[in-house]
MARDREN-57677 format. One record per residue (C-alpha): residue number from 1; residue in three letters; x, y, z. Coordinates in steps of 0.25 Angstrom, whole numbers, plus 5000, padded with zeros to 4 digits. Layout:
! MARDREN-57677
+------+-------+------+-------+------+
! vose ! dokol ! east ! north !   up !
+------+-------+------+-------+------+
!  NUM !   ALA !    X !     Y !    Z !
...
+------+-------+------+-------+------+
***
This chain:
! MARDREN-57677
+------+-------+------+-------+------+
! vose ! dokol ! east ! north !   up !
+------+-------+------+-------+------+
!    1 !   MET ! 4600 !  4847 ! 4818 !
!    2 !   ASP ! 4601 !  4833 ! 4824 !
!    3 !   GLN ! 4604 !  4829 ! 4838 !
!    4 !   LYS ! 4618 !  4824 ! 4835 !
!    5 !   LYS ! 4622 !  4837 ! 4829 !
!    6 !   ILE ! 4617 !  4845 ! 4840 !
!    7 !   GLN ! 4625 !  4837 ! 4850 !
!    8 !   GLN ! 4638 !  4839 ! 4842 !
!    9 !   LYS ! 4636 !  4854 ! 4842 !
!   10 !   ILE ! 4634 !  4854 ! 4857 !
!   11 !   SER ! 4647 !  4846 ! 4859 !
!   12 !   ARG ! 4655 !  4856 ! 4850 !
!   13 !   ILE ! 4649 !  4868 ! 4858 !
!   14 !   LYS ! 4653 !  4861 ! 4871 !
!   15 !   GLY ! 4667 !  4859 ! 4866 !
!   16 !   TYR ! 4669 !  4874 ! 4862 !
!   17 !   LEU ! 4664 !  4878 ! 4876 !
!   18 !   SER ! 4674 !  4869 ! 4883 !
!   19 !   PHE ! 4686 !  4874 ! 4875 !
!   20 !   SER ! 4681 !  4889 ! 4878 !
!   21 !   SER ! 4680 !  4886 ! 4893 !
!   22 !   VAL ! 4694 !  4880 ! 4894 !
!   23 !   LEU ! 4699 !  4892 ! 4886 !
!   24 !   ILE ! 4692 !  4902 ! 4894 !
!   25 !   LEU ! 4698 !  4895 ! 4907 !
!   26 !   VAL ! 4712 !  4896 ! 4901 !
!   27 !   LEU ! 4711 !  4910 ! 4898 !
!   28 !   ILE ! 4705 !  4914 ! 4912 !
!   29 !   GLY ! 4716 !  4906 ! 4918 !
!   30 !   PHE ! 4727 !  4913 ! 4910 !
!   31 !   ILE ! 4721 !  4927 ! 4914 !
!   32 !   LEU ! 4721 !  4923 ! 4928 !
!   33 !   PHE ! 4736 !  4919 ! 4927 !
!   34 !   GLN ! 4740 !  4932 ! 4921 !
!   35 !   THR ! 4732 !  4940 ! 4931 !
!   36 !   LEU ! 4740 !  4933 ! 4942 !
!   37 !   GLN ! 4753 !  4935 ! 4935 !
!   38 !   ILE ! 4750 !  4950 ! 4933 !
!   39 !   ALA ! 4746 !  4952 ! 4947 !
!   40 !   GLY ! 4759 !  4945 ! 4952 !
!   41 !   LEU ! 4767 !  4954 ! 4942 !
!   42 !   ASN ! 4760 !  4966 ! 4948 !
!   43 !   GLU ! 4763 !  4962 ! 4962 !
!   44 !   THR ! 4778 !  4960 ! 4958 !
!   45 !   LEU ! 4779 !  4974 ! 4952 !
!   46 !   ASN ! 4772 !  4980 ! 4964 !
!   47 !   VAL ! 4783 !  4974 ! 4973 !
!   48 !   ILE ! 4794 !  4979 ! 4963 !
!   49 !   LYS ! 4788 !  4993 ! 4963 !
!   50 !   GLN ! 4787 !  4993 ! 4978 !
!   51 !   LYS ! 4802 !  4989 ! 4979 !
!   52 !   ASP ! 4806 !  5000 ! 4969 !
!   53 !   GLU ! 4799 !  5010 ! 4976 !
!   54 !   GLY ! 4806 !  5006 ! 4989 !
!   55 !   LEU ! 4819 !  5006 ! 4982 !
!   56 !   ILE ! 4816 !  5020 ! 4976 !
!   57 !   ASP ! 4813 !  5025 ! 4990 !
!   58 !   GLU ! 4825 !  5019 ! 4996 !
!   59 !   PHE ! 4834 !  5025 ! 4985 !
!   60 !   GLY ! 4827 !  5039 ! 4987 !
!   61 !   GLU ! 4831 !  5038 ! 5001 !
!   62 !   ILE ! 4845 !  5034 ! 4998 !
!   63 !   GLN ! 4846 !  5046 ! 4988 !
!   64 !   THR ! 4840 !  5055 ! 4999 !
!   65 !   MET ! 4850 !  5051 ! 5009 !
!   66 !   THR ! 4862 !  5052 ! 4999 !
!   67 !   GLY ! 4857 !  5065 ! 4994 !
!   68 !   GLU ! 4856 !  5070 ! 5009 !
!   69 !   PHE ! 4870 !  5065 ! 5011 !
!   70 !   ALA ! 4876 !  5072 ! 4999 !
!   71 !   ASN ! 4870 !  5085 ! 5003 !
!   72 !   ASP ! 4875 !  5084 ! 5017 !
!   73 !   LEU ! 4889 !  5080 ! 5011 !
!   74 !   ASN ! 4888 !  5093 ! 5002 !
!   75 !   GLU ! 4885 !  5101 ! 5014 !
!   76 !   ILE ! 4897 !  5096 ! 5022 !
!   77 !   ARG ! 4906 !  5099 ! 5009 !
!   78 !   SER ! 4899 !  5113 ! 5009 !
!   79 !   TYR ! 4902 !  5115 ! 5024 !
!   80 !   PHE ! 4917 !  5113 ! 5021 !
!   81 !   LEU ! 4916 !  5122 ! 5009 !
!   82 !   LEU ! 4919 !  5110 ! 5000 !
!   83 !   PRO ! 4912 !  5109 ! 4986 !
!   84 !   THR ! 4899 !  5101 ! 4986 !
!   85 !   LYS ! 4897 !  5089 ! 4977 !
!   86 !   ASN ! 4885 !  5084 ! 4969 !
!   87 !   TYR ! 4883 !  5070 ! 4975 !
!   88 !   ALA ! 4873 !  5066 ! 4964 !
!   89 !   ILE ! 4863 !  5061 ! 4974 !
!   90 !   THR ! 4858 !  5073 ! 4983 !
!   91 !   THR ! 4845 !  5078 ! 4988 !
!   92 !   ALA ! 4844 !  5088 ! 4977 !
!   93 !   ASN ! 4844 !  5076 ! 4967 !
!   94 !   ILE ! 4834 !  5069 ! 4975 !
!   95 !   GLU ! 4823 !  5079 ! 4978 !
!   96 !   ASP ! 4812 !  5082 ! 4969 !
!   97 !   LYS ! 4816 !  5091 ! 4958 !
!   98 !   GLY ! 4802 !  5094 ! 4953 !
!   99 !   ASP ! 4801 !  5093 ! 4937 !
!  100 !   VAL ! 4815 !  5088 ! 4935 !
!  101 !   THR ! 4814 !  5076 ! 4925 !
!  102 !   PRO ! 4823 !  5064 ! 4924 !
!  103 !   GLU ! 4829 !  5069 ! 4912 !
!  104 !   SER ! 4834 !  5081 ! 4920 !
!  105 !   THR ! 4842 !  5072 ! 4930 !
!  106 !   SER ! 4851 !  5067 ! 4919 !
!  107 !   SER ! 4866 !  5069 ! 4921 !
!  108 !   SER ! 4866 !  5081 ! 4911 !
!  109 !   SER ! 4854 !  5087 ! 4917 !
!  110 !   GLN ! 4860 !  5086 ! 4931 !
!  111 !   ALA ! 4873 !  5092 ! 4926 !
!  112 !   PHE ! 4865 !  5104 ! 4921 !
!  113 !   PHE ! 4858 !  5105 ! 4935 !
!  114 !   THR ! 4872 !  5105 ! 4941 !
!  115 !   PHE ! 4877 !  5116 ! 4931 !
!  116 !   VAL ! 4866 !  5125 ! 4935 !
!  117 !   ASP ! 4869 !  5123 ! 4950 !
!  118 !   ASP ! 4884 !  5126 ! 4947 !
!  119 !   VAL ! 4880 !  5138 ! 4939 !
!  120 !   ALA ! 4871 !  5143 ! 4950 !
!  121 !   LEU ! 4881 !  5140 ! 4961 !
!  122 !   LYS ! 4892 !  5148 ! 4954 !
!  123 !   LYS ! 4883 !  5160 ! 4952 !
!  124 !   LYS ! 4879 !  5159 ! 4967 !
!  125 !   ILE ! 4894 !  5159 ! 4971 !
!  126 !   GLU ! 4897 !  5171 ! 4962 !
!  127 !   THR ! 4886 !  5179 ! 4968 !
!  128 !   ARG ! 4890 !  5175 ! 4982 !
!  129 !   LYS ! 4904 !  5177 ! 4980 !
!  130 !   ALA ! 4902 !  5192 ! 4976 !
!  131 !   GLU ! 4892 !  5193 ! 4988 !
!  132 !   LEU ! 4903 !  5188 ! 4997 !
!  133 !   GLU ! 4914 !  5197 ! 4992 !
!  134 !   ARG ! 4905 !  5209 ! 4995 !
!  135 !   LEU ! 4899 !  5204 ! 5008 !
!  136 !   THR ! 4905 !  5214 ! 5017 !
!  137 !   VAL ! 4903 !  5225 ! 5007 !
!  138 !   ASP ! 4888 !  5223 ! 5004 !
!  139 !   PHE ! 4886 !  5220 ! 5019 !
!  140 !   THR ! 4893 !  5231 ! 5026 !
!  141 !   ASP ! 4886 !  5227 ! 5040 !
!  142 !   LEU ! 4893 !  5214 ! 5039 !
!  143 !   LEU ! 4906 !  5221 ! 5037 !
!  144 !   VAL ! 4904 !  5229 ! 5048 !
!  145 !   PHE ! 4900 !  5217 ! 5057 !
!  146 !   LEU ! 4913 !  5210 ! 5053 !
!  147 !   GLN ! 4921 !  5222 ! 5056 !
!  148 !   GLN ! 4914 !  5224 ! 5070 !
!  149 !   ASN ! 4919 !  5209 ! 5073 !
!  150 !   SER ! 4933 !  5212 ! 5068 !
!  151 !   PHE ! 4932 !  5205 ! 5055 !
!  152 !   THR ! 4937 !  5209 ! 5041 !
!  153 !   PRO ! 4933 !  5202 ! 5028 !
!  154 !   ASN ! 4943 !  5199 ! 5018 !
!  155 !   ARG ! 4943 !  5208 ! 5005 !
!  156 !   ASP ! 4942 !  5196 ! 4996 !
!  157 !   LEU ! 4936 !  5182 ! 4995 !
!  158 !   ILE ! 4945 !  5170 ! 4995 !
!  159 !   GLU ! 4941 !  5159 ! 4986 !
!  160 !   THR ! 4944 !  5145 ! 4988 !
!  161 !   GLN ! 4939 !  5132 ! 4982 !
!  162 !   TYR ! 4928 !  5132 ! 4992 !
!  163 !   GLY ! 4923 !  5146 ! 4992 !
!  164 !   TYR ! 4925 !  5161 ! 4993 !
!  165 !   PHE ! 4930 !  5166 ! 5007 !
!  166 !   LEU ! 4928 !  5180 ! 5013 !
!  167 !   ASP ! 4937 !  5179 ! 5025 !
!  168 !   ILE ! 4934 !  5187 ! 5037 !
!  169 !   ASN ! 4946 !  5191 ! 5045 !
!  170 !   ASP ! 4949 !  5196 ! 5059 !
!  171 !   THR ! 4957 !  5209 ! 5062 !
!  172 !   GLU ! 4970 !  5201 ! 5060 !
!  173 !   GLY ! 4966 !  5196 ! 5046 !
!  174 !   THR ! 4963 !  5182 ! 5051 !
!  175 !   THR ! 4951 !  5175 ! 5044 !
!  176 !   ILE ! 4941 !  5172 ! 5055 !
!  177 !   PHE ! 4930 !  5167 ! 5046 !
!  178 !   SER ! 4926 !  5167 ! 5031 !
!  179 !   LEU ! 4914 !  5170 ! 5023 !
!  180 !   VAL ! 4913 !  5159 ! 5012 !
!  181 !   LEU ! 4906 !  5157 ! 4999 !
!  182 !   ASN ! 4905 !  5142 ! 4997 !
!  183 !   LYS ! 4908 !  5138 ! 4982 !
!  184 !   SER ! 4901 !  5125 ! 4983 !
!  185 !   THR ! 4888 !  5130 ! 4988 !
!  186 !   GLY ! 4888 !  5146 ! 4986 !
!  187 !   SER ! 4885 !  5147 ! 5001 !
!  188 !   PHE ! 4891 !  5157 ! 5011 !
!  189 !   ILE ! 4898 !  5152 ! 5023 !
!  190 !   ILE ! 4904 !  5158 ! 5035 !
!  191 !   LYS ! 4917 !  5150 ! 5039 !
!  192 !   ASN ! 4928 !  5150 ! 5049 !
!  193 !   SER ! 4937 !  5140 ! 5055 !
!  194 !   TYR ! 4925 !  5134 ! 5064 !
!  195 !   ASP ! 4912 !  5138 ! 5058 !
!  196 !   ARG ! 4905 !  5137 ! 5044 !
!  197 !   VAL ! 4892 !  5144 ! 5043 !
!  198 !   GLU ! 4885 !  5143 ! 5029 !
!  199 !   SER ! 4875 !  5154 ! 5025 !
!  200 !   GLU ! 4862 !  5149 ! 5019 !
!  201 !   GLY ! 4859 !  5162 ! 5011 !
!  202 !   GLY ! 4865 !  5173 ! 5002 !
!  203 !   ILE ! 4874 !  5184 ! 5006 !
!  204 !   ASP ! 4864 !  5192 ! 5014 !
!  205 !   GLN ! 4862 !  5179 ! 5023 !
!  206 !   PHE ! 4877 !  5177 ! 5023 !
!  207 !   LYS ! 4879 !  5191 ! 5029 !
!  208 !   THR ! 4869 !  5188 ! 5040 !
!  209 !   ASP ! 4875 !  5174 ! 5043 !
!  210 !   ILE ! 4889 !  5180 ! 5045 !
!  211 !   MET ! 4884 !  5191 ! 5055 !
!  212 !   THR ! 4876 !  5181 ! 5062 !
!  213 !   TYR ! 4887 !  5171 ! 5063 !
!  214 !   LEU ! 4897 !  5181 ! 5068 !
!  215 !   GLN ! 4888 !  5186 ! 5078 !
!  216 !   ASN ! 4885 !  5172 ! 5084 !
!  217 !   ASP ! 4892 !  5160 ! 5081 !
!  218 !   PHE ! 4905 !  5166 ! 5077 !
!  219 !   GLN ! 4908 !  5171 ! 5091 !
!  220 !   GLN ! 4913 !  5158 ! 5097 !
!  221 !   THR ! 4920 !  5153 ! 5083 !
!  222 !   ARG ! 4928 !  5166 ! 5083 !
!  223 !   GLU ! 4935 !  5162 ! 5096 !
!  224 !   LYS ! 4939 !  5149 ! 5090 !
!  225 !   ILE ! 4944 !  5155 ! 5077 !
!  226 !   SER ! 4952 !  5165 ! 5085 !
!  227 !   GLN ! 4959 !  5153 ! 5093 !
!  228 !   LEU ! 4961 !  5145 ! 5080 !
!  229 !   ILE ! 4968 !  5158 ! 5073 !
!  230 !   SER ! 4977 !  5159 ! 5086 !
!  231 !   SER ! 4981 !  5145 ! 5085 !
!  232 !   THR ! 4983 !  5145 ! 5070 !
!  233 !   ARG ! 4992 !  5158 ! 5072 !
!  234 !   ASN ! 5000 !  5151 ! 5082 !
!  235 !   LEU ! 5003 !  5139 ! 5072 !
!  236 !   GLN ! 5006 !  5149 ! 5062 !
!  237 !   ARG ! 5017 !  5156 ! 5071 !
!  238 !   VAL ! 5023 !  5142 ! 5073 !
!  239 !   LEU ! 5024 !  5139 ! 5058 !
!  240 !   VAL ! 5030 !  5153 ! 5054 !
!  241 !   SER ! 5040 !  5154 ! 5066 !
!  242 !   GLY ! 5055 !  5155 ! 5063 !
!  243 !   GLU ! 5058 !  5142 ! 5069 !
!  244 !   MET ! 5047 !  5134 ! 5061 !
!  245 !   GLN ! 5051 !  5141 ! 5048 !
!  246 !   TRP ! 5066 !  5137 ! 5050 !
!  247 !   LEU ! 5062 !  5122 ! 5053 !
!  248 !   LEU ! 5053 !  5122 ! 5040 !
!  249 !   GLU ! 5064 !  5128 ! 5032 !
!  250 !   GLN ! 5074 !  5117 ! 5037 !
!  251 !   LYS ! 5063 !  5107 ! 5032 !
!  252 !   GLY ! 5060 !  5114 ! 5019 !
!  253 !   LEU ! 5045 !  5115 ! 5024 !
!  254 !   ASN ! 5034 !  5126 ! 5025 !
!  255 !   PHE ! 5021 !  5127 ! 5031 !
!  256 !   ASP ! 5009 !  5132 ! 5023 !
!  257 !   LEU ! 5005 !  5144 ! 5031 !
!  258 !   ASN ! 4992 !  5146 ! 5024 !
!  259 !   LYS ! 4983 !  5140 ! 5034 !
!  260 !   LYS ! 4974 !  5129 ! 5031 !
!  261 !   GLU ! 4961 !  5126 ! 5038 !
!  262 !   ASP ! 4951 !  5114 ! 5038 !
!  263 !   ASP ! 4939 !  5111 ! 5047 !
!  264 !   ASP ! 4947 !  5107 ! 5060 !
!  265 !   LYS ! 4961 !  5114 ! 5058 !
!  266 !   VAL ! 4970 !  5125 ! 5053 !
!  267 !   TYR ! 4983 !  5121 ! 5048 !
!  268 !   PHE ! 4996 !  5123 ! 5040 !
!  269 !   ASN ! 5002 !  5113 ! 5030 !
!  270 !   LEU ! 5017 !  5109 ! 5030 !
!  271 !   ILE ! 5021 !  5110 ! 5015 !
!  272 !   LYS ! 5028 !  5099 ! 5007 !
!  273 !   PRO ! 5039 !  5105 ! 4998 !
!  274 !   GLU ! 5033 !  5097 ! 4986 !
!  275 !   GLY ! 5019 !  5100 ! 4989 !
!  276 !   GLY ! 5009 !  5096 ! 4999 !
!  277 !   TYR ! 5010 !  5096 ! 5015 !
!  278 !   TYR ! 5017 !  5088 ! 5025 !
!  279 !   GLY ! 5007 !  5091 ! 5036 !
!  280 !   SER ! 5001 !  5103 ! 5044 !
!  281 !   VAL ! 5001 !  5110 ! 5057 !
!  282 !   GLY ! 4988 !  5117 ! 5062 !
!  283 !   VAL ! 4977 !  5120 ! 5072 !
!  284 !   TYR ! 4965 !  5112 ! 5075 !
!  285 !   LYS ! 4952 !  5121 ! 5076 !
!  286 !   ASP ! 4945 !  5113 ! 5087 !
!  287 !   ASP ! 4956 !  5113 ! 5098 !
!  288 !   LEU ! 4966 !  5123 ! 5092 !
!  289 !   LYS ! 4977 !  5112 ! 5093 !
!  290 !   TYR ! 4989 !  5113 ! 5084 !
!  291 !   PHE ! 4992 !  5100 ! 5075 !
!  292 !   VAL ! 5003 !  5095 ! 5067 !
!  293 !   PHE ! 5000 !  5086 ! 5055 !
!  294 !   ASP ! 5011 !  5078 ! 5049 !
!  295 !   GLY ! 5003 !  5073 ! 5037 !
!  296 !   THR ! 4999 !  5060 ! 5045 !
!  297 !   ASN ! 4998 !  5063 ! 5060 !
!  298 !   GLU ! 4993 !  5075 ! 5067 !
!  299 !   ASN ! 4996 !  5080 ! 5082 !
!  300 !   ARG ! 4989 !  5091 ! 5089 !
!  301 !   TYR ! 4996 !  5101 ! 5099 !
!  302 !   SER ! 4991 !  5111 ! 5109 !
!  303 !   THR ! 5002 !  5121 ! 5109 !
!  304 !   LYS ! 5010 !  5129 ! 5100 !
!  305 !   ASP ! 5023 !  5123 ! 5106 !
!  306 !   GLU ! 5018 !  5109 ! 5104 !
!  307 !   LEU ! 5015 !  5113 ! 5089 !
!  308 !   TRP ! 5029 !  5119 ! 5087 !
!  309 !   ASP ! 5036 !  5106 ! 5092 !
!  310 !   ALA ! 5026 !  5097 ! 5084 !
!  311 !   ILE ! 5029 !  5105 ! 5071 !
!  312 !   VAL ! 5044 !  5104 ! 5073 !
!  313 !   GLU ! 5044 !  5090 ! 5075 !
!  314 !   TYR ! 5035 !  5087 ! 5063 !
!  315 !   LEU ! 5044 !  5095 ! 5054 !
!  316 !   ASN ! 5057 !  5089 ! 5059 !
!  317 !   GLY ! 5051 !  5075 ! 5057 !
!  318 !   LEU ! 5045 !  5078 ! 5043 !
!  319 !   ASP ! 5051 !  5071 ! 5031 !
!  320 !   THR ! 5051 !  5082 ! 5021 !
!  321 !   ARG ! 5056 !  5075 ! 5009 !
!  322 !   THR ! 5047 !  5074 ! 4997 !
!  323 !   ASP ! 5041 !  5061 ! 4993 !
!  324 !   SER ! 5051 !  5060 ! 4981 !
!  325 !   GLN ! 5063 !  5063 ! 4990 !
!  326 !   LYS ! 5058 !  5052 ! 5000 !
!  327 !   LYS ! 5057 !  5042 ! 4988 !
!  328 !   LEU ! 5071 !  5046 ! 4983 !
!  329 !   ASP ! 5077 !  5044 ! 4997 !
!  330 !   GLU ! 5070 !  5031 ! 4999 !
!  331 !   ASN ! 5074 !  5026 ! 4985 !
!  332 !   LYS ! 5088 !  5031 ! 4987 !
!  333 !   LYS ! 5090 !  5023 ! 5000 !
!  334 !   GLU ! 5083 !  5011 ! 4994 !
!  335 !   PHE ! 5093 !  5011 ! 4982 !
!  336 !   GLU ! 5105 !  5013 ! 4991 !
!  337 !   ASN ! 5102 !  5001 ! 4999 !
!  338 !   LEU ! 5101 !  4993 ! 4986 !
!  339 !   VAL ! 5115 !  4997 ! 4980 !
!  340 !   PHE ! 5121 !  4992 ! 4993 !
!  341 !   ASP ! 5113 !  4979 ! 4992 !
!  342 !   ALA ! 5122 !  4967 ! 4990 !
!  343 !   GLY ! 5112 !  4960 ! 4981 !
!  344 !   PHE ! 5111 !  4972 ! 4972 !
!  345 !   THR ! 5126 !  4975 ! 4971 !
!  346 !   SER ! 5128 !  4960 ! 4968 !
!  347 !   HIS ! 5118 !  4960 ! 4957 !
!  348 !   LEU ! 5126 !  4972 ! 4951 !
!  349 !   GLU ! 5139 !  4966 ! 4952 !
!  350 !   GLN ! 5134 !  4953 ! 4945 !
!  351 !   ASN ! 5130 !  4962 ! 4933 !
!  352 !   GLY ! 5144 !  4969 ! 4933 !
!  353 !   LEU ! 5138 !  4982 ! 4940 !
!  354 !   THR ! 5139 !  4990 ! 4952 !
!  355 !   ILE ! 5131 !  5002 ! 4958 !
!  356 !   GLU ! 5136 !  5015 ! 4965 !
!  357 !   LYS ! 5132 !  5014 ! 4979 !
!  358 !   PHE ! 5130 !  5029 ! 4980 !
!  359 !   ALA ! 5122 !  5037 ! 4971 !
!  360 !   ARG ! 5127 !  5049 ! 4963 !
!  361 !   GLU ! 5117 !  5060 ! 4960 !
!  362 !   ASP ! 5113 !  5071 ! 4951 !
!  363 !   GLU ! 5101 !  5081 ! 4952 !
!  364 !   ASN ! 5091 !  5071 ! 4948 !
!  365 !   TYR ! 5096 !  5057 ! 4952 !
!  366 !   TYR ! 5104 !  5048 ! 4962 !
!  367 !   TYR ! 5112 !  5038 ! 4953 !
!  368 !   TYR ! 5116 !  5024 ! 4957 !
!  369 !   ASP ! 5126 !  5020 ! 4946 !
!  370 !   ILE ! 5127 !  5006 ! 4941 !
!  371 !   LYS ! 5141 !  5004 ! 4935 !
!  372 !   ASP ! 5148 !  4992 ! 4927 !
!  373 !   ASN ! 5162 !  4987 ! 4930 !
!  374 !   SER ! 5168 !  4998 ! 4923 !
!  375 !   TRP ! 5161 !  5008 ! 4932 !
!  376 !   THR ! 5152 !  5014 ! 4921 !
!  377 !   ILE ! 5138 !  5018 ! 4925 !
!  378 !   VAL ! 5129 !  5009 ! 4917 !
!  379 !   ALA ! 5116 !  5012 ! 4924 !
!  380 !   SER ! 5111 !  5020 ! 4936 !
!  381 !   ILE ! 5099 !  5019 ! 4946 !
!  382 !   ALA ! 5095 !  5033 ! 4949 !
!  383 !   LEU ! 5085 !  5039 ! 4959 !
!  384 !   GLU ! 5078 !  5052 ! 4954 !
!  385 !   LYS ! 5079 !  5063 ! 4965 !
!  386 !   HIS ! 5066 !  5070 ! 4962 !
!  387 !   SER ! 5057 !  5057 ! 4962 !
!  388 !   GLY ! 5065 !  5047 ! 4970 !
!  389 !   GLU ! 5063 !  5037 ! 4958 !
!  390 !   TYR ! 5073 !  5026 ! 4954 !
!  391 !   LYS ! 5078 !  5028 ! 4940 !
!  392 !   VAL ! 5088 !  5018 ! 4932 !
!  393 !   ILE ! 5098 !  5024 ! 4922 !
!  394 !   GLU ! 5105 !  5015 ! 4911 !
!  395 !   GLY ! 5118 !  5022 ! 4908 !
!  396 !   SER ! 5123 !  5034 ! 4916 !
!  397 !   GLU ! 5113 !  5044 ! 4910 !
!  398 !   ALA ! 5102 !  5049 ! 4919 !
!  399 !   GLY ! 5094 !  5052 ! 4907 !
!  400 !   ASN ! 5092 !  5038 ! 4905 !
!  401 !   ALA ! 5085 !  5036 ! 4919 !
!  402 !   VAL ! 5072 !  5028 ! 4919 !
!  403 !   SER ! 5063 !  5026 ! 4931 !
!  404 !   LEU ! 5065 !  5012 ! 4938 !
!  405 !   THR ! 5050 !  5009 ! 4937 !
!  406 !   ASP ! 5051 !  5012 ! 4921 !
!  407 !   TYR ! 5063 !  5004 ! 4920 !
!  408 !   ILE ! 5057 !  4992 ! 4927 !
!  409 !   SER ! 5044 !  4993 ! 4918 !
!  410 !   SER ! 5053 !  4994 ! 4906 !
!  411 !   SER ! 5061 !  4982 ! 4910 !
!  412 !   LYS ! 5049 !  4973 ! 4912 !
!  413 !   LYS ! 5043 !  4977 ! 4898 !
!  414 !   ASN ! 5056 !  4974 ! 4891 !
!  415 !   PHE ! 5057 !  4961 ! 4898 !
+------+-------+------+-------+------+
***
């Protein structure tokens, strides 16, 4: 092979090597670039992950706080013998539940958990109700203890929407305290006007708690209960006295003598004839002062004489009309002012009409008759007695009466 050909091959090999070097350098650069990109992406993902973990921790703390608040709220509702509620986020939802899978937290599955809880609570209440009914039979030592303290249990349980009550009475038949089975929780409770003691166990523990409470904490409470009973009886004597009953009869009123009681007072409602209450009179538990509540304002009184004067003043100033009667009287006065209005009478005269200034009436209506020049009744404006509403009547037949509101609506549509 001559020298010239050898030189040509060497040049060609050098060309190949230069191209390969460039290609290798490009590939190395591309790999370095991708490596840097991936590192940056990993760093970004780590930041996002840290933030997510922080949010999860914060949300967990919020759930915990909300759950604790919901549980506290249910404890308060239970204290007042109110039904507890499922506030969705409770500590029971947040705590570790072992092998419970995500599928088991679906709405349907949660409903099954709730159903099981309800069935268990119902069974618990049925069992404990029977135990409460037989409390003084099964525990003769408790019955003897109650009798030694001048107490007598009622023969039967009293059921309310909140629970079952076994009232414990004094020698005069007045309830001093009650043994309660709470329907919302199935727990046993000792309850009177001032104290509420919840028993943490079953019927055996409840019996022990009753005897412990009566031997210790109840001694001071019993004196306060006696004073409250005395003040309540004084109030009842005022309400059933002959003079008070005469005054109530004149006004067509009555007090509901079934005593009501809440956390801070004992009271009796003044009944509205159409239903509901005007107000109430009662005794406060803290200072044993009497009060009169007129539906808006309340005043307290120290003595029975002050209370008497306050009730009489309240009854004498009470507007005992029903709401419909008030509406009727207001509309009647308004329309009677209109029939004497010069502008209205002039408008009638321009149309050849006049209106009777004073109403005729029957069992259902007051009629203000509109007459033509021949004194024929062509229409009437009527006030319905039971509702106080305006009606318009074309002609003289009451059967044609149409409410003023409907008449106006119909006129607008026709127009």
